[in-house]
Wavefront OBJ file of the C-alpha trace (Angstrom):
o trace
v -20.108 30.425 -4.298
v -20.767 30.349 -7.984
v -19.919 33.747 -8.575
v -16.666 33.385 -6.857
v -15.566 30.259 -9.127
v -16.892 32.550 -12.075
v -14.689 35.168 -10.918
v -11.500 32.703 -10.462
v -11.949 31.196 -14.356
v -11.866 34.831 -15.608
v -8.864 35.828 -13.641
v -6.570 32.266 -13.592
v -7.477 30.616 -16.634
v -6.265 33.496 -19.201
v -3.303 33.930 -16.783
v -1.784 30.787 -17.839
v -2.879 31.125 -21.906
v -5.094 27.942 -21.508
v -2.291 25.888 -22.304
v -1.760 22.156 -20.890
v 1.889 21.865 -19.638
v 1.155 18.425 -19.392
v -2.065 15.459 -18.940
v -1.528 12.846 -16.443
v -3.374 9.331 -16.438
v -4.102 8.090 -13.051
v -6.036 5.505 -11.296
v -6.841 2.994 -13.930
v -7.303 5.818 -16.789
v -8.367 8.874 -15.242
v -7.138 11.876 -17.211
v -6.067 15.320 -15.300
v -4.661 17.959 -17.543
v -2.593 20.602 -15.549
v -2.197 24.286 -16.482
v 0.890 25.665 -14.406
v 2.937 29.028 -14.529
v 6.289 28.732 -15.716
v 7.731 29.719 -12.306
v 6.603 26.597 -10.834
v 8.916 23.202 -11.130
v 6.620 21.910 -13.703
v 9.078 19.223 -14.999
v 9.637 18.100 -11.306
v 5.633 18.077 -10.978
v 5.224 15.709 -14.187
v 7.906 13.527 -12.656
v 6.501 12.878 -9.527
v 3.141 11.789 -10.803
v 2.809 7.794 -11.716
v 1.701 8.690 -15.425
v 0.037 5.018 -16.153
v 1.341 3.213 -19.242
v -0.690 2.719 -22.350
v -3.561 0.270 -22.822
v -4.494 0.375 -19.038
v -8.359 0.202 -18.081
v -9.876 3.942 -18.921
v -11.459 5.770 -16.341
v -14.896 7.023 -16.129
v -16.060 10.372 -17.022
v -14.560 13.498 -18.583
v -10.680 14.865 -17.536
v -10.178 17.278 -14.900
v -8.751 20.733 -15.499
v -6.073 21.815 -12.643
v -4.879 25.305 -12.635
v -2.055 26.693 -10.676
v -1.002 30.851 -10.453
v 0.666 33.219 -8.357
v -1.013 36.204 -6.962
v 0.199 38.468 -4.690
v -1.078 38.488 -0.605
v -2.782 41.367 -1.294
v -4.776 40.130 -4.496
v -5.564 36.932 -2.590
v -6.871 39.178 0.333
v -8.783 41.148 -1.895
v -10.308 38.075 -3.679
v -11.014 36.733 -0.616
v -12.285 39.661 1.441
v -16.333 39.123 0.612
v -16.289 35.617 2.282
v -16.537 34.230 5.535
v -13.470 32.377 6.697
v -13.386 29.258 9.659
v -10.742 28.297 11.763
v -9.650 25.788 9.020
v -9.738 28.579 6.391
v -13.008 27.594 4.354
v -14.507 30.202 2.643
v -18.439 30.690 2.824
v -21.022 33.097 1.691
v -21.795 35.932 4.247
v -25.062 35.112 6.125
v -24.724 31.307 5.227
v -24.462 29.151 8.422
v -24.322 25.254 9.045
v -22.590 22.534 8.306
v -22.288 21.509 4.180
v -24.352 18.377 3.655
v -23.312 17.868 0.614
v -20.453 18.361 -1.990
v -20.580 21.918 -3.830
v -17.842 23.990 -5.039
v -16.010 24.687 -2.271
v -12.826 26.823 -1.342
v -9.882 27.569 1.444
v -7.636 30.495 1.970
v -4.578 30.271 4.244
v -3.817 33.800 5.064
v -0.337 32.935 6.817
v 1.071 30.878 3.959
v -0.966 32.891 1.253
v -2.271 29.914 -0.505
v -6.121 29.856 -2.174
v -7.713 26.393 -3.429
v -10.596 25.959 -4.915
v -12.399 22.687 -5.816
v -15.437 22.527 -8.480
v -16.711 18.982 -9.062
v -19.581 19.687 -11.145
v -17.184 21.264 -13.729
v -13.996 19.278 -12.681
v -11.927 22.598 -12.410
v -9.497 22.904 -9.300
v -7.468 26.454 -8.711
v -4.469 26.133 -6.755
v -2.958 29.628 -5.968
v -0.023 30.552 -4.196
v 1.800 33.814 -3.455
v 4.988 34.858 -5.514
v 7.077 34.193 -2.248
v 5.788 30.652 -1.838
v 8.597 27.660 -1.515
v 7.855 24.257 -2.713
v 9.289 21.419 -0.698
v 12.116 20.285 -2.206
v 11.310 16.158 -2.236
v 7.297 16.713 -1.891
v 7.317 19.333 -5.363
v 3.868 18.064 -5.469
v 2.681 19.015 -2.015
v 0.133 22.038 -3.118
v -1.822 19.336 -5.095
v -2.021 16.587 -2.104
v -5.216 18.052 -0.462
v -6.941 17.651 -3.754
v -6.380 13.935 -4.501
v -7.714 13.366 -1.055
v -10.743 15.383 -2.034
v -11.044 14.048 -5.802
v -10.421 10.201 -4.144
v -13.142 10.473 -1.412
v -15.546 12.023 -4.323
v -14.723 9.053 -6.493
v -15.738 6.168 -3.267
v -12.313 5.768 -2.222
v -9.467 7.434 -0.077
v -5.979 8.163 -0.109
v -3.849 7.136 2.582
v -0.216 8.076 3.809
v 0.791 4.329 3.722
v 3.056 1.979 1.092
v 1.898 -0.475 -1.029
v 3.182 -4.328 -1.229
v 1.903 -5.963 -3.937
v 2.427 -10.008 -5.258
v 0.403 -11.494 -8.207
v -2.041 -8.601 -8.286
v -2.625 -8.630 -4.426
v -1.927 -5.833 -1.942
v -1.136 -4.996 1.622
v -1.354 -1.324 2.582
v 1.289 -0.519 5.303
v -0.066 2.464 6.944
v 2.045 4.708 9.180
v 3.146 8.337 9.701
v 6.684 9.791 8.665
v 9.400 7.892 9.940
v 7.387 4.771 10.770
v 9.649 2.622 8.352
v 7.239 2.505 5.147
v 9.632 2.833 2.536
v 12.298 0.937 4.437
v 9.899 -2.102 4.552
v 8.894 -1.568 1.230
v 12.353 -1.589 -1.188
v 13.424 -4.693 1.593
v 10.297 -6.376 0.228
v 10.756 -5.374 -3.706
v 14.690 -6.752 -3.200
v 12.981 -9.822 -2.226
v 10.694 -10.133 -5.617
v 7.418 -8.457 -4.498
v 6.302 -5.320 -6.003
v 4.963 -1.699 -5.200
v 2.543 0.616 -5.959
v 4.585 3.465 -3.884
v 6.000 4.406 -0.421
v 4.310 7.325 1.076
v 0.539 8.155 -0.505
v -1.729 6.128 -2.641
v -5.202 5.937 -3.458
v -7.529 3.115 -2.784
v -10.808 3.164 -4.946
v -13.648 1.089 -3.652
v -16.104 -0.753 -5.605
v -18.558 -4.097 -6.069
v -15.484 -6.146 -7.027
v -13.497 -5.046 -3.952
v -10.650 -2.614 -2.848
v -8.181 -1.483 -5.019
v -4.639 0.148 -4.487
v -3.009 2.775 -7.008
v 0.338 4.529 -6.856
v 0.257 8.529 -7.085
v 3.916 9.470 -7.024
v 6.802 7.570 -8.783
v 9.460 8.371 -6.080
v 10.924 5.917 -3.551
v 12.939 7.024 -0.325
v 16.002 4.931 0.713
v 17.847 5.782 3.878
v 21.746 5.365 3.034
v 21.895 2.524 5.776
v 19.562 -0.301 3.893
v 21.576 -3.331 3.456
v 19.334 -4.587 0.541
v 20.187 -1.576 -1.851
v 22.975 -4.045 -3.034
v 20.335 -6.431 -4.019
v 18.648 -3.701 -6.448
v 20.569 -3.623 -9.777
v 18.334 -1.556 -11.052
v 19.152 1.305 -8.542
v 22.318 2.475 -10.570
v 19.783 3.515 -13.459
v 16.961 5.465 -11.331
v 17.191 8.886 -11.723
v 17.952 10.135 -7.871
v 18.135 13.197 -5.707
v 19.856 13.234 -2.197
v 18.789 15.409 0.631
v 21.463 15.958 3.650
v 19.117 17.233 5.860
v 16.745 14.526 5.727
v 19.602 11.535 4.879
v 17.447 10.515 2.334
v 17.941 9.390 -1.340
v 14.807 10.069 -3.309
v 14.683 7.398 -6.635
v 12.419 8.183 -9.357
v 12.116 4.853 -11.088
v 10.935 4.536 -14.638
v 6.883 4.051 -14.578
v 7.351 0.559 -16.566
v 10.286 -0.299 -14.243
v 9.408 -4.341 -12.949
v 9.487 -3.198 -9.482
v 5.929 -1.104 -10.097
v 2.734 -3.076 -9.670
v 1.361 -2.049 -13.402
v -2.282 -2.767 -12.736
v -4.939 -2.211 -9.816
v -4.274 -4.855 -7.112
v -6.611 -5.792 -4.584
v -6.095 -5.020 -1.412
v -6.392 -8.180 0.655
v -5.082 -6.844 4.339
v -3.643 -3.673 6.420
v -0.478 -3.719 8.262
v -0.184 -1.742 11.398
v 3.483 -0.734 12.444
v 4.171 -0.768 15.940
v 7.395 -0.330 18.074
v 8.717 -3.545 19.771
v 8.890 -1.213 22.958
v 5.024 -0.501 22.857
v 4.085 -4.134 22.830
v 3.001 -4.103 26.211
v 1.421 -0.720 26.563
v -0.747 -0.785 23.159
v -3.498 1.506 22.956
v -7.104 0.644 22.883
v -8.096 3.336 20.738
v -10.824 2.180 18.191
v -8.887 1.119 15.175
v -10.314 3.597 12.834
v -8.943 6.209 14.971
v -5.596 4.660 15.231
v -5.299 4.441 11.480
v -6.480 7.943 10.680
v -3.295 8.868 13.092
v -1.637 6.798 11.242
v -2.397 7.901 7.934
v -1.287 11.418 8.993
v -3.866 13.102 6.671
v -6.660 14.476 9.013
v -4.792 17.823 9.018
v -5.871 18.575 5.204
v -9.657 17.086 5.421
v -10.781 20.517 6.773
v -14.317 20.238 4.665
v -16.467 18.898 7.468
v -18.588 16.774 4.755
v -15.668 15.284 3.706
v -14.025 14.735 7.150
v -17.216 12.552 8.076
v -16.831 10.538 4.867
v -13.369 9.944 5.426
v -13.959 8.640 8.607
v -16.666 6.048 7.111
v -14.223 4.949 4.841
v -11.950 3.918 7.129
v -14.661 2.018 9.165
v -15.192 0.284 5.715
v -11.453 -0.553 5.448
v -11.507 -2.153 8.981
v -14.673 -3.782 8.658
v -13.624 -5.845 5.070
v -9.774 -6.201 5.605
v -7.808 -7.831 8.120
v -5.371 -6.249 9.864
v -2.217 -7.569 10.895
v 0.951 -5.778 13.168
v 4.404 -5.300 11.494
v 6.739 -4.832 14.460
v 9.338 -2.168 13.925
v 12.675 -1.812 15.495
v 13.369 -5.406 14.295
v 15.537 -7.025 11.407
v 13.842 -5.574 8.322
v 14.499 -9.388 6.301
v 11.946 -10.873 9.205
v 9.727 -8.082 8.290
v 9.884 -8.952 4.731
v 9.568 -12.391 5.446
v 6.133 -11.766 7.925
v 4.649 -10.025 4.474
v 5.886 -12.776 2.173
v 3.881 -15.328 4.457
v 1.026 -13.019 4.454
v 0.829 -13.340 0.766
v 1.272 -17.050 1.203
v -1.888 -17.322 3.686
v -3.917 -15.552 1.507
v -3.081 -17.385 -1.618
v -3.717 -20.241 0.165
v -6.869 -19.360 1.601
v -8.155 -17.966 -1.544
v -7.866 -21.310 -3.153
v -9.221 -23.639 -0.360
v -12.222 -21.553 -0.845
v -12.634 -21.594 -4.889
l 1 2 3 4 5 6 7 8 9 10 11 12 13 14 15 16 17 18 19 20 21 22 23 24 25 26 27 28 29 30 31 32 33 34 35 36 37 38 39 40 41 42 43 44 45 46 47 48 49 50 51 52 53 54 55 56 57 58 59 60 61 62 63 64 65 66 67 68 69 70 71 72 73 74 75 76 77 78 79 80 81 82 83 84 85 86 87 88 89 90 91 92 93 94 95 96 97 98 99 100 101 102 103 104 105 106 107 108 109 110 111 112 113 114 115 116 117 118 119 120 121 122 123 124 125 126 127 128 129 130 131 132 133 134 135 136 137 138 139 140 141 142 143 144 145 146 147 148 149 150 151 152 153 154 155 156 157 158 159 160 161 162 163 164 165 166 167 168 169 170 171 172 173 174 175 176 177 178 179 180 181 182 183 184 185 186 187 188 189 190 191 192 193 194 195 196 197 198 199 200 201 202 203 204 205 206 207 208 209 210 211 212 213 214 215 216 217 218 219 220 221 222 223 224 225 226 227 228 229 230 231 232 233 234 235 236 237 238 239 240 241 242 243 244 245 246 247 248 249 250 251 252 253 254 255 256 257 258 259 260 261 262 263 264 265 266 267 268 269 270 271 272 273 274 275 276 277 278 279 280 281 282 283 284 285 286 287 288 289 290 291 292 293 294 295 296 297 298 299 300 301 302 303 304 305 306 307 308 309 310 311 312 313 314 315 316 317 318 319 320 321 322 323 324 325 326 327 328 329 330 331 332 333 334 335 336 337 338 339 340 341 342 343 344 345 346 347 348 349 350 351 352 353 354 355
């Protein structure tokens, strides 16, 4: 694949003029330079990322360069024609068989949607190429890059989850769940009760010798119109916002220095697993890591065999090192916020008793 990436560099990097549209500092000071075409919603992409405030810890290693480009479907087809493509779109050299045993440069091509994604972890370069007719999700403008964050996080010894993170005193509980599971409602209710958050949609968890630490990825928070706790967030009126009638939600963009945000890495002390009250008597007995994988809603983007296995290994690590608490959905949201508060209190008391 080396020659393929060399060709991409010659074709794509000059097309965007080599200029950096914006730079983001994420996950404890890791630096990412974005080189994007003017036709893309660059301002929305910049706004959506949780660009850390100055003075945070410095991430290890050199900066990543992420290039975006537009190519016609015919050009994309010609570019990928020399390569084999499996059911997930993973490209491989003709004559090369077997499952990748390690993470070298790799690329995916989706002919249906006209999208090429290529990642080189040695050079720390990513290429995201779309056909001109690509439609960006209106409230997830950064969606073309989600796959990259998954792979980057796995490469750096962690994982990204479709989750919300609720924080107190630099401690965190991670609320897993698919879309509509109540992550946003629970998060905003807890924030209204004096807790903080590292985001209500996708979060990065990095693992090291000290423990498991949660970082925000996006600056957006979602709220349904019927959340009674909105009146208890006076700063709500000052946040940038967009409303979408088709999903009956308002997307808010609090400033990254707003007091609701957890500004430093929060150590994770537990997982919150949402369940519906009606399912209590018929709860599945599937292995916990499979339940979490389903709830996190990310399996569809982990199409690299090596990385998929690594993701499962990391999930098992989480369940081996973190207690798992149930959060009953469909119940009073005030009670849920109170339960989260009690979990933080119990954890603090246990930590004090063991010190």
